[in-house]
N, C-alpha and C positions, 0 to 999 in steps of 0.2 A: 503492500500500500503507500510506503513511503517513496519508493522508487517511482511508483505511479504519480504521486503527487509532485515529486520533483521535476519529472518530464513535464508534466501538467504546467507547473510553474514557469519552466524554460520556454513552453510552446506559447504559452499566453503572454509571454514578454513582461512578465512580473518584475525581472532584474532592473527594468528601465520604465516605471510607472510614468515618467515625464512624458512619453510619446503619446500618452492617453489623455493629455491635459485639453485637448480641444474636443473630444468625445465627451469627457467627463463634465466640461464647463457647459455645453449645449443641453447635458441631462440634468444637470445641478440646477439650471436655470429656474426650474418651475419646482425646486425643493420638494421633489418626490421621494427623496431618500437621503437621509443625513447621519451622522454620527454626533451625538452631543450629549454630555454629562454622564452622569451615574446613577445608579438605583440608591436605595438606602444601604444596601449591603455593599456597594462599591463595584457593581457589575456595569460595564460601559452599556449604554443604550443606543441601539440603532432604530429611528423612525423612520417609517415608511408610510405613505401617502399616496395610494393606489389612483386616487382620482387626478393626481396632478401630473399623470403619464402624458408625456410629449411627442412620444415616438415609437414607433413598433419596430424599430431597429435591432433585430436578434443580438448581432454581435456588440451592436453598442451598449445595449441593456446587461449583457452578461458582464462586460468591462465594467460599467458602471457598478453592479452587485460587488464585483470581486475588488474594486478600488475601495468601495466601503467597507468591506471586511478587512481588507488590510489595513486601513484607520482604525478600525475597531481593535483589530488584534495588536496592532501599536500603542493602543491605549489602556489596555487590559493590565490588571492588578494582580501580581501574583497571589496576593491573600483571596481571591475569586476564584481560585483554579482556573483562570484564563477563560473564563464564559461570558457569555453577554447576553442581553435582555433586549429582546426584540418587541417594538410597539407597533401595531399594523393601525392606522386609522382609515376605517373604510368612508367616514362621512363624505359624500359626494360621488359617491363611487357608481358606476355602471358599467354595462358590458362593453360600451364603448372605450373605456380606458382600460379594458383587461390585457393582459398580455396575451399572445398567442401560446397555445397548449406546449410547443416546440419550446419556448423560453422558459414556461413555466417547470418542464420536466428537467431543463438543464441547470436551471436554479438549483432545484431541489440535487439533482446530481453533484453539483457544485460544493453544496453544503454538506452533503453527508460523505463524499468521498475524500474533499481536500481540506474542509474544516470539520472534521468530527468531533464530536462532543463539545461544541463550544455553545450550545444554546442553554441558557441556563432557564429561562423563562419566556413566553410569547404570548403576548398580550393583543387580542384582536378587538377594537373598540368598533361599534357600530357594524358589525359584518351584516350586509346584505343577504337574503334570503337565498340567493345565488351562490353565497360562500358555500354553504352546506352541500350544495351538488358538487361543487369544484373540489369541497375535500374529500368528498367520498370518491371521486376520481382519482385525486392522487395520493390517498392514504395509504393504499397498498404498496406503494413505493417508498415510503418512508419507514426509515430502519426502527424496529421495536425498540431499541434503546431510547431513541429521539421521541 
């Protein structure tokens, strides 16, 4: 698993995140995802606001996620076992700003395969009815430990 992650990191271009600055700047412009602050126990928090989706670029969205995961990992405190807290605010969300299924599956794969055991807690705020259907589709792909 470690060798696969090292190859993946090289293939993604993680040694040179500066090369992604144009892509990340465009995707950050709507504040759809950001790393900010810590919970009461010291876990770094990643905020996601899917209603602010501004592009359906699969590769760009993947790089945007990885960029923020790398930022979160860099901010993690050792005493929190290097885990993070995820807050997803679905206020204003609709199917028009939903990512393609291909992107959702790859995001799940990246999080499980290359950032394993990083999630401390996830909070879904105001999930729409559609969320339950989406969750039932992706839940078989989620590692049981997660």
